[in-house]
C-alpha angles and dihedrals in degrees: 000000000000095000098041122105115265091252093052091047088054089049095053093045090056095040097056091070092048101042090144097054135072102247114225101205113196116226115168108301094350145072106225128196127199143195115350094356089058091049093051096040095046089055094048097040094036090237124157112256110228133162144244131198108256101171130267086080087284136121125224119226106251146180134163150192131213108261093223091059096036094115092077092051097046091049089056090051093048092048090052087058097259134135121227121207108202108215112189136186103252098190135048109268088219090062098041122114107214118330113013114254112251133184141176106260098182142341115232114214132167090260098043103045111139103182113098092207088064099048137057107269093206096052136064115247101219130189113197131204118198121193128175115246108184105285092346136062123245102215134186129176127188141184107215089192096055103023094237111151126183130184126193141165109218141176115247097251090053093057093086088062092055090052095051091046094050105025092203120213093211138021132207115197139132127264094260090063096054088047089055090054089054092047096044087233094168137023115284096025092124092053092047091049091048092047088051092051099039095049098036095237111185112238120207132184111237113250112207093176110123093006093124094048091047088050090052094043093053098031095233117192109270087220094055115118116261091228087056091050090050089053094051093046089050092050088049095050094050103038096034089225137056132193109202090192090066094065121079126184117235113242112250104232131170110278143178112256112239106179126204092270097050094046088052102039094045092046090231097160106348125045120236088233117051088212095078141041100216107130134133086262091058093049096051102033106107091136116141095209137056089232089057092050091052091049091051090053088050089051093048095048095042105030110190122259096191110105095203090050093051091047090049091053092045088053092052093048091046089053094055091047089057096043098047096159089062088044090058094045094052090043089056090053096047089053086065092051121100126207100294093183097055094039087055089047088060090049090053095049098041094246098112122121142196094273093048091054091050088049089052089051093050092048096048092051089053090051094051091051089050090054091051088053096051094040088061091053088069087211105139096201090055094042091049090062085085135044113236088213088057093051089052089054089046091059093049091049092048093050092050093054091040091055096042113030126072118220103261098222120023112185093337095307114114120233118254093208139036104205119057114250090230092058097080128017092221088062089051090056099047096043093048088054091051090050094046093048086061092060089044090057089052090050090050093049093053092044090053092050091053095045097048097030096233112129098188090058110123137177112228142171139222133169095245101051103017116214120001143163112244122201123176113237093237089062093050096064108112094001120119110226112232114256092235090059114101114195109240103175141355120218128179096264103019148029126228124213140180129206135198092248092050090050092052090051091049090052091052091049095048092047090050092050094045090049091048095045091048092048094045090051091048093048090046093055089047091054094049091046088054094048089051088068089070099047093113092048092047089051093047087052093047088053092050091049090051092053093046088049091054093047092052091047087053093049091049094046088050094053098041097044099034097245120168133214113264120229109231096227119234089194099052090244117151103209121166125172119200094349121190138194105249093210100041094045092059090053095053119084126242097004091289091151108130109225124218139201124231120195117180102155091159127033090281136173113220115201108201122198130185143110127297115273090025092111108260096131090044094052092048093049089045091057093049092046091052088053093053093048093051089051094053090052097255126138110247138232103256140072095255136008134182108183129187121215104266124200097203146351120222125190136190107193128137131331106225099131097051104050087081091056095065103265127118121240090249093049091050088048092051093047091054092047091049087051091054096045090049099050111023118108135195085268096054131100119225134193119192114185113197098325117199097025094120095071139042118312095251095045094045094047092049094050090049090053094047095047093047090049093048091052095047093046106033106023104027093195127154103268139181114201121187115190144158090212096100088186086073090072089070087078087076087075094052103042123047091208096056117090128183121229131176139188112250119242128189112212102157093116109352126359111269125176109222095191089221123132120215138163115280140056132281120246099193136042101203089210093147091054092051091048089052088060090056090062100250112173115274096240090056095051092046093049088048089056094054092047091048094049093051090044089054093047094051093047096247093278110092097053114036109009126077118240110261091214121071096195095107115032093164091055090048093054091049089049093053091049091049093050093047087053092050092049092052091057113099108215125197109261114244118231083237087072088078093060094095105357107055119208095236099199095056099035091050089049091051089048094057095047113121098210094187092060099048120098116223091258093048087052092052090046092055094045091054089049093053093047093051093052087051096057 
């Protein structure tokens, strides 16, 4: 340190307190990075690594980015999981004695990003704190950009659900918590660990140093959760400022439980495949504002369980459907609104600019117009979305900005000032002086031209020399230079001079500009300070606007997609007529989606059989999706729906995500089923898709029987079970609340899946037909037909099943040998094999024959060729 240059000494002094961050060190118009930071950043940002003398006859590795375009580079570093500490010059270099003073003004992390150009506008940007509280976890998660704050006490096994609901960008926890993830100390650790790794979630060790002093300094409520205090402290440490009035705690209300598996399997927010965008959120999102989109996601991840709240939402949506003229007018105004929550965030953290303020004014003006529209509707439920007091404060705020702030960009021309001249009489005086001095300069220039007799004389200005009089050398020939002219600079083709009068004018201009700048800065700070008084009201309006946006979106969806209002059942019946899947029907052309009915008048279990690709999984997801839509207050895709209040939805579908986490498909399946059996209640809705398929036939079938029986006898929840174990349908005879359903198939000529569900059980699986669609080799398909035919003739018992009796092991061995020999015998395929399972190659060839173009010989050759392939 001793032999380093003064600037490098300053760099290391600042860097030691931010060792875990990339330090953006301001030098002139650039943010420079040095040493290891430079090496890391140059690799991530694709910058050229250079060097700078740092003392000790050494050069420090260095790279840099222009400060005016730093956002793009910061975003790349944040996306790479890095923190960025912004170090600014905090004094004027011209006034500095020695090295310019520099300080960290904020630290940008994935969870504390304030710039809406860097974060997803339609999603919350949560930072989560996790603190152990006995056998439970004290959890808080906050969005620093919107002020939303939630606190929960949860059991360890429920933590994964919170993760999937919120998708935090950053975690604050102690070392023990991260050790427990590694040790798989509680249920769901593998999934949490996978989510952290796959989504590049930043992990931090909680720092409780100074927390007590922080609490005392800001007089935090002693009853505040420790996890909340940890978040507050972290925000202060990174942003160097905190406004507690900006945060609001989400109201805890009754909600349907959607666990990690259900949110994932039903593709509520995130698609199963990263290659598409088709989710329930995608299908329903017709919101016009970023606030509305975030509110819709909140609705979808935590559907309401409050019957009155749901009815209230449905009433409002119903009203907007019936008065579509009003809906269209409101929709048009919502399009003019900016993200009020995130603009207010900038106000709270002193990062707001002129454009943001003008956007705030525009948004408030639209909100006031919206309130005027709904007030005329005289519908109390619609009017109650907004607080009249908030609207009054909106008008005060709008007028303050209107009277004080200049539009930043008028007809493509950037505004010279921020504060309107008329806002303060002192500004009127200074700016008039500045404008008049411009005229004085023109008068001086003309007077000097007349006095010396040089017509091309001009008064000019540059940043180095200030104001000067410039005369070309050709014009100076034979001209006597006035005695009050002082030569300032000699150029190739001209001379530059100053005079006492010009110096006096320059001093007046400088003084006027300094006075104007200082006063404008002071007034700008006053305006922002005054606006901060209304932060709570603006945030309240933002939440109201987001709700209204969602309701309008629901209304427009219902009208455009022929959705109907669901009845919230009093008798717990689930009845859906002509139900459709809201996502899949949007992807199919010409309204070709086949609707289906659902009738669960009791807490029934429906066992659904049918071939793969016939639509079993789509149908089950469709019912669950309609349930979710009804619980968020949306109209639903069907012709009639009676929906009971459901406390939770559980799904067991697929296991793609967990194979990489070291668990077999079957183990994942059993873990998910165990979760369902442990947590489902009579008021739950359960989907089980092909349980038991990940193990041997007998084991899988036995487990499927036992699981279904347990649900029927112990839980008695509404349940949909799809299976290829046709034996499972025998349970209908044993339990009165089990009903068999099947997917219809038309195989009269060729196999066609009708996508229609009806009562009954399937007698065929059509597996070979489905396999043929996948492009399996012809020989494999034909061999499979032979084996299937023999297995069906022998009742499936002599070839693949073990004998249930152990009375004659010798005969059993002989039978197996005989069956093996039989299967090895390739028999000629009968033409009858084509009745239901068409030989695609030959049939397609026959279809393409142009009989009129064939000669007799060609016809005979073709017939011989077909006959040889059939033998």
